[in-house]
Backbone as a printed PyTorch tensor [residue, N CA C, xyz], in Angstrom:
tensor([[[ 43.3310, 117.7800,  81.4720],
         [ 43.8610, 116.7480,  80.4790],
         [ 44.1950, 115.6440,  81.5900]],

        [[ 43.9080, 114.6530,  80.8680],
         [ 43.9160, 113.4370,  81.7480],
         [ 45.1940, 112.9750,  82.2290]],

        [[ 45.3730, 112.6240,  83.5400],
         [ 46.3140, 112.0850,  84.3650],
         [ 46.5830, 110.5260,  83.2630]],

        [[ 47.8840, 110.1320,  83.2090],
         [ 48.3510, 109.0790,  82.6210],
         [ 48.0060, 108.1330,  83.3990]],

        [[ 47.9540, 108.0510,  84.3990],
         [ 47.7640, 107.1240,  85.6720],
         [ 46.4800, 106.2070,  85.6840]],

        [[ 45.3970, 107.5230,  85.5130],
         [ 43.7450, 107.4010,  85.2370],
         [ 43.4490, 106.1730,  84.2140]],

        [[ 44.1370, 106.9760,  83.2830],
         [ 43.6780, 106.0330,  81.8270],
         [ 44.4450, 104.9380,  81.4430]],

        [[ 45.6940, 104.5670,  81.7920],
         [ 46.7050, 103.4350,  81.6350],
         [ 45.9870, 102.2180,  81.2700]],

        [[ 45.3560, 101.8740,  82.0570],
         [ 44.5210, 100.3620,  82.1070],
         [ 43.8580, 100.1750,  80.4960]],

        [[ 43.4920, 101.0960,  80.0690],
         [ 43.0000, 101.5630,  78.8580],
         [ 43.4280, 101.6600,  77.9400]],

        [[ 44.7480, 102.0060,  77.6820],
         [ 45.4650, 102.5670,  76.9320],
         [ 45.2230, 101.4240,  75.3730]],

        [[ 45.1680, 100.1650,  75.4110],
         [ 44.7260,  99.1740,  74.8360],
         [ 43.5510,  99.3270,  73.7820]],

        [[ 42.5700,  99.6620,  74.7620],
         [ 41.2870,  99.9120,  74.3610],
         [ 41.3650, 101.2340,  73.0480]],

        [[ 41.7850, 102.3090,  73.6660],
         [ 41.9500, 103.3510,  72.7010],
         [ 42.4370, 102.8350,  71.2560]],

        [[ 43.6480, 102.2050,  71.6930],
         [ 44.1010, 102.0100,  70.1870],
         [ 43.3700, 101.0120,  69.1410]],

        [[ 42.9580, 100.1140,  69.9340],
         [ 42.0080,  98.9060,  69.3520],
         [ 40.8920,  99.8500,  68.7880]],

        [[ 40.0880, 100.6910,  69.5700],
         [ 39.1820, 101.6290,  68.6310],
         [ 39.8120, 101.8780,  67.7850]],

        [[ 40.9590, 102.5730,  67.5290],
         [ 41.6230, 103.4760,  66.5940],
         [ 41.3400, 102.5300,  65.4620]],

        [[ 41.6710, 101.4540,  65.3550],
         [ 42.1200, 100.1440,  64.1720],
         [ 40.8990,  99.4840,  64.0360]],

        [[ 39.6510,  99.9720,  64.9300],
         [ 38.0330,  98.9240,  64.0560],
         [ 37.9450,  99.5410,  62.4910]],

        [[ 38.2410, 100.9430,  62.3030],
         [ 37.6490, 100.6840,  61.0480],
         [ 38.9120, 100.5960,  59.9790]],

        [[ 39.7370, 100.3740,  60.3430],
         [ 41.1830,  99.8810,  59.4080],
         [ 42.2870,  99.8520,  59.7880]],

        [[ 43.3860,  99.7030,  58.7860],
         [ 44.7330,  99.7760,  59.4820],
         [ 44.9760, 101.3330,  59.5950]],

        [[ 46.2260, 101.3340,  60.0600],
         [ 46.9790, 102.9970,  60.6910],
         [ 48.3760, 102.5550,  61.3040]],

        [[ 49.0680, 104.0890,  61.2320],
         [ 50.2710, 103.7780,  61.9850],
         [ 50.3780, 104.5400,  62.7710]],

        [[ 51.2190, 104.4910,  63.5960],
         [ 51.6780, 104.9610,  65.0660],
         [ 51.4050, 106.8140,  65.0890]],

        [[ 51.8220, 107.5570,  64.1440],
         [ 51.5710, 108.9310,  64.3950],
         [ 50.4450, 109.2310,  64.0140]],

        [[ 49.7690, 108.4100,  63.1400],
         [ 48.3430, 108.5210,  62.8280],
         [ 46.9770, 108.2880,  63.8310]],

        [[ 47.8410, 107.2750,  64.5500],
         [ 46.8070, 106.8850,  65.7300],
         [ 46.9110, 107.6840,  66.8400]],

        [[ 47.7010, 108.5860,  67.1750],
         [ 48.5140, 109.3680,  68.3340],
         [ 47.4600, 110.5720,  68.0160]],

        [[ 48.1300, 111.3890,  66.5360],
         [ 47.1300, 112.3790,  66.3730],
         [ 45.6110, 112.4000,  66.6350]],

        [[ 44.9280, 111.1810,  66.1070],
         [ 43.7330, 110.7960,  66.1840],
         [ 42.9330, 110.9180,  67.1700]],

        [[ 43.8790, 110.5350,  68.1590],
         [ 43.1010, 109.8160,  70.2230],
         [ 43.1980, 111.5800,  70.3240]],

        [[ 44.9150, 112.2730,  70.0200],
         [ 44.7460, 113.6750,  70.4640],
         [ 43.7170, 114.5670,  70.3360]],

        [[ 43.3700, 114.3610,  68.9830],
         [ 42.0650, 115.1570,  68.1880],
         [ 40.4520, 114.4460,  68.8750]],

        [[ 40.3870, 113.6880,  68.8960],
         [ 39.3520, 112.5670,  69.2300],
         [ 38.8660, 113.1820,  71.1400]],

        [[ 40.1310, 113.2130,  71.9470],
         [ 39.7380, 113.6380,  72.8920],
         [ 40.2380, 115.4110,  73.0720]],

        [[ 39.7690, 116.0170,  72.1830],
         [ 40.0580, 117.3570,  71.9660],
         [ 41.3080, 118.0410,  72.8200]],

        [[ 42.2180, 117.0120,  73.0010],
         [ 43.6640, 117.2030,  73.5820],
         [ 43.2100, 116.9010,  74.9310]],

        [[ 42.5490, 116.4010,  75.7070],
         [ 42.1570, 116.0510,  76.9140],
         [ 43.3920, 114.9050,  77.5620]],

        [[ 44.0480, 114.2380,  76.3170],
         [ 44.5120, 113.2500,  76.8170],
         [ 45.6180, 113.0880,  75.3350]],

        [[ 46.8880, 112.9780,  75.8990],
         [ 48.0560, 113.1120,  74.9070],
         [ 48.9420, 111.8190,  75.0870]],

        [[ 48.8530, 110.9350,  73.9710],
         [ 49.4450, 109.4800,  74.7410],
         [ 50.7300, 109.9450,  74.2630]],

        [[ 51.9420, 109.4620,  75.1670],
         [ 53.4060, 109.4940,  74.6080],
         [ 53.9540, 108.6710,  73.8620]],

        [[ 54.7450, 109.0130,  73.0370],
         [ 55.5840, 108.1120,  72.0530],
         [ 55.7190, 106.7900,  72.6980]],

        [[ 56.4190, 106.8590,  73.8910],
         [ 56.8130, 105.6380,  74.4530],
         [ 55.5300, 104.9210,  75.0480]],

        [[ 54.5010, 105.5180,  75.4510],
         [ 53.8040, 104.2390,  75.8880],
         [ 52.9460, 103.7690,  74.6130]],

        [[ 52.6770, 104.4960,  73.4780],
         [ 52.2190, 104.2660,  72.3610],
         [ 52.6760, 102.8140,  71.7170]],

        [[ 53.9880, 103.0780,  71.8120],
         [ 54.9510, 101.9370,  71.1440],
         [ 55.0240, 100.9090,  72.0610]],

        [[ 54.6200, 101.1360,  73.2420],
         [ 54.5850,  99.7320,  74.0470],
         [ 53.3870,  98.6340,  73.8650]],

        [[ 52.6000,  99.7730,  73.8540],
         [ 51.0980,  99.2100,  73.8400],
         [ 51.1840,  98.6340,  72.3090]],

        [[ 51.7500,  99.0780,  71.4430],
         [ 51.9080,  98.4040,  70.1630],
         [ 52.4360,  96.7210,  70.3150]],

        [[ 53.5980,  96.9720,  71.1040],
         [ 54.4530,  95.2700,  71.1260],
         [ 53.6690,  94.8280,  72.3160]],

        [[ 52.8830,  95.3920,  73.1380],
         [ 51.9480,  94.5930,  73.9410],
         [ 50.7900,  93.8220,  73.4110]],

        [[ 50.0270,  94.3950,  72.4420],
         [ 49.0270,  94.0040,  71.5290],
         [ 49.4470,  92.9810,  70.6310]],

        [[ 50.6550,  93.3380,  70.1560],
         [ 51.0850,  92.7070,  68.9810],
         [ 51.5540,  91.0810,  69.7470]],

        [[ 52.1900,  90.8650,  70.7070],
         [ 52.6320,  90.2410,  71.3970],
         [ 51.3540,  89.1080,  71.6760]],

        [[ 50.5670,  89.3990,  72.1130],
         [ 49.4560,  88.8330,  72.5870],
         [ 48.2110,  88.4910,  71.2840]],

        [[ 48.6430,  88.9780,  70.0060],
         [ 48.2890,  88.4590,  69.1420],
         [ 46.7910,  89.5510,  68.8020]],

        [[ 46.4950,  90.5450,  69.5250],
         [ 45.6270,  91.1750,  69.2060],
         [ 45.7050,  92.4920,  68.0120]],

        [[ 46.8610,  92.7380,  67.8400],
         [ 47.0140,  93.4580,  65.9210],
         [ 48.3220,  92.7620,  65.2920]],

        [[ 48.3600,  93.3500,  64.1000],
         [ 49.3110,  92.2370,  63.2510],
         [ 50.1310,  94.1100,  62.7470]],

        [[ 51.2640,  93.9550,  62.5890],
         [ 51.9920,  94.8970,  62.1080],
         [ 52.5920,  94.5040,  60.6270]],

        [[ 52.6260,  95.7830,  59.7050],
         [ 53.1050,  95.2420,  58.5180],
         [ 53.8710,  96.4140,  58.1500]],

        [[ 54.4740,  96.5330,  57.1580],
         [ 55.2760,  97.5950,  56.4140],
         [ 54.4200,  98.1300,  55.1730]],

        [[ 54.6550,  99.2020,  54.8080],
         [ 54.2930, 100.0180,  53.6760],
         [ 55.2880, 101.0630,  53.1720]],

        [[ 55.1970, 100.9090,  52.4210],
         [ 56.0280, 102.4120,  51.3030],
         [ 55.4850, 103.2660,  51.4750]],

        [[ 55.5610, 104.8690,  51.6970],
         [ 54.8550, 105.7250,  51.3620],
         [ 55.2900, 106.2190,  49.8750]],

        [[ 54.5220, 107.3340,  49.2640],
         [ 54.9890, 108.0170,  48.0760],
         [ 56.3480, 108.6210,  48.6040]],

        [[ 56.8200, 109.2090,  49.3530],
         [ 57.8260, 109.5860,  49.2300],
         [ 59.2020, 108.4920,  49.7840]],

        [[ 58.8030, 107.4010,  49.9660],
         [ 59.8720, 106.3610,  50.1620],
         [ 60.1680, 105.9690,  51.1560]],

        [[ 59.2240, 106.4830,  52.1830],
         [ 59.6960, 106.5870,  53.6430],
         [ 59.1080, 105.2350,  53.8880]],

        [[ 59.3590, 103.9850,  54.8210],
         [ 58.5980, 102.9660,  54.7910],
         [ 58.0230, 103.0010,  56.4450]],

        [[ 56.6310, 102.8190,  56.5750],
         [ 55.9610, 103.0240,  58.1280],
         [ 55.7080, 101.5730,  58.4770]],

        [[ 55.2150, 101.3830,  59.5180],
         [ 54.8370, 100.1540,  60.0630],
         [ 53.7300, 100.4980,  60.3270]],

        [[ 52.4880,  99.8500,  59.4430],
         [ 51.1960, 100.2250,  59.9230],
         [ 50.1600,  98.9920,  60.9480]],

        [[ 49.4260,  98.9460,  61.0530],
         [ 48.8560,  98.0610,  62.5050],
         [ 47.4340,  97.7090,  61.8120]],

        [[ 46.9660,  96.2340,  62.0890],
         [ 45.3570,  96.0800,  62.0440],
         [ 45.0700,  95.2670,  62.9240]],

        [[ 43.8170,  95.3440,  63.4780],
         [ 43.3410,  94.7370,  64.8160],
         [ 43.1880,  93.0980,  64.0620]],

        [[ 43.2990,  92.2570,  65.0070],
         [ 43.0030,  90.6300,  64.7830],
         [ 41.4020,  90.3520,  64.9200]],

        [[ 40.8710,  89.2200,  64.7120],
         [ 39.6190,  89.0030,  65.2240],
         [ 39.9290,  88.4380,  66.8310]],

        [[ 40.8710,  88.2750,  67.3530],
         [ 41.2470,  87.9260,  68.6100],
         [ 41.2400,  89.2050,  69.4080]],

        [[ 42.1420,  90.4130,  68.6670],
         [ 42.0710,  91.6240,  69.4760],
         [ 40.5480,  92.2490,  69.1260]],

        [[ 39.6980,  91.8800,  68.4470],
         [ 38.3950,  92.7500,  68.4350],
         [ 37.6400,  92.1150,  69.4810]],

        [[ 37.6460,  90.5750,  70.0290],
         [ 37.0710,  89.9570,  70.8820],
         [ 37.7340,  90.9400,  72.2360]],

        [[ 38.7210,  91.2410,  72.5920],
         [ 39.3720,  91.9490,  73.6610],
         [ 38.6920,  93.0040,  73.7240]],

        [[ 38.6390,  93.8940,  72.4960],
         [ 38.4210,  95.4560,  73.0760],
         [ 36.5870,  95.2460,  73.2690]],

        [[ 36.1370,  94.0490,  72.5920],
         [ 34.8920,  94.1970,  73.5010],
         [ 34.5470,  93.5480,  74.7580]],

        [[ 35.5400,  93.1090,  75.0920],
         [ 36.0120,  92.6360,  76.8920],
         [ 36.2510,  93.6640,  77.7400]],

        [[ 37.1450,  94.4400,  76.8190],
         [ 37.3130,  95.6600,  77.6870],
         [ 36.3330,  96.9570,  77.3200]],

        [[ 35.4100,  96.6870,  76.7680],
         [ 34.1690,  97.7570,  76.7320],
         [ 33.2270,  97.3820,  77.5250]],

        [[ 32.9570,  95.8420,  78.1310],
         [ 32.4450,  95.8760,  79.3420],
         [ 32.8890,  96.1390,  80.4110]],

        [[ 34.0790,  95.4350,  80.5370],
         [ 35.1200,  95.9990,  82.2060],
         [ 34.6200,  97.4320,  82.3480]],

        [[ 34.7250,  98.6200,  81.3160],
         [ 34.6440,  99.6350,  81.4710],
         [ 33.2100, 100.1630,  81.9640]],

        [[ 32.2830,  99.7970,  81.5900],
         [ 31.0140, 100.0760,  81.9650],
         [ 30.9150,  99.3140,  83.2470]],

        [[ 31.4210,  98.2670,  83.8340],
         [ 31.2720,  97.9230,  85.4290],
         [ 32.3110,  98.8360,  85.9550]],

        [[ 33.3980,  99.2120,  85.4980],
         [ 34.4170, 100.2140,  86.2910],
         [ 33.5660, 101.4910,  86.4650]],

        [[ 32.9570, 101.8620,  85.3560],
         [ 31.8730, 103.0230,  85.6110],
         [ 31.0510, 103.1520,  86.5670]],

        [[ 30.6480, 102.1720,  86.4280],
         [ 29.7220, 101.9560,  87.6800],
         [ 30.3400, 101.9000,  89.5630]],

        [[ 31.3500, 101.2640,  89.2460],
         [ 31.8510, 101.0270,  90.4910],
         [ 32.1590, 102.5130,  91.0240]],

        [[ 33.0520, 103.3780,  90.3610],
         [ 33.6650, 104.7380,  90.3310],
         [ 32.7730, 105.5610,  90.7740]],

        [[ 31.1080, 105.4010,  89.5320],
         [ 30.6230, 106.7420,  89.6340],
         [ 29.9180, 106.3210,  91.4640]],

        [[ 30.0500, 105.5640,  91.8100],
         [ 29.5870, 105.2840,  93.6190],
         [ 29.9250, 106.1780,  94.5440]],

        [[ 31.4060, 106.3120,  94.1890],
         [ 32.0880, 107.2480,  94.8150],
         [ 32.4360, 108.9660,  94.4690]],

        [[ 31.6650, 109.0540,  93.4170],
         [ 31.7610, 110.6830,  92.7830],
         [ 30.6390, 111.5810,  93.6420]],

        [[ 31.1770, 112.3310,  94.2050],
         [ 29.8470, 113.6710,  94.7860],
         [ 29.9060, 114.6410,  94.1540]],

        [[ 28.7530, 114.9440,  93.2480],
         [ 28.7840, 116.2560,  92.7900],
         [ 28.5100, 117.4630,  93.3110]],

        [[ 29.2090, 118.4440,  93.5070],
         [ 29.3750, 119.5960,  93.8290],
         [ 28.8550, 120.6610,  93.3690]]])
């Protein structure tokens, strides 16, 4: 399991990645992150929705309501062009971060 402290700076990147191929809603995004990481990272609900709030405030995602077949209304999210540019920046930042941290990793 990955500590939330380690990955905190990349929660935005994870959420944006999950929206690259289309719109989605909170529970589905959380479930897909958990599955993609093989349960090594489980994003808490409070973290998930604070990331949504921050991303939307910064113009990186948009939210909208959509009714489900059972009548329940869900909030869906989609990435914006600004969000795609931010995602690409974070990917480049990650490459540099890996290079730096790898200098301090010793194989045992």
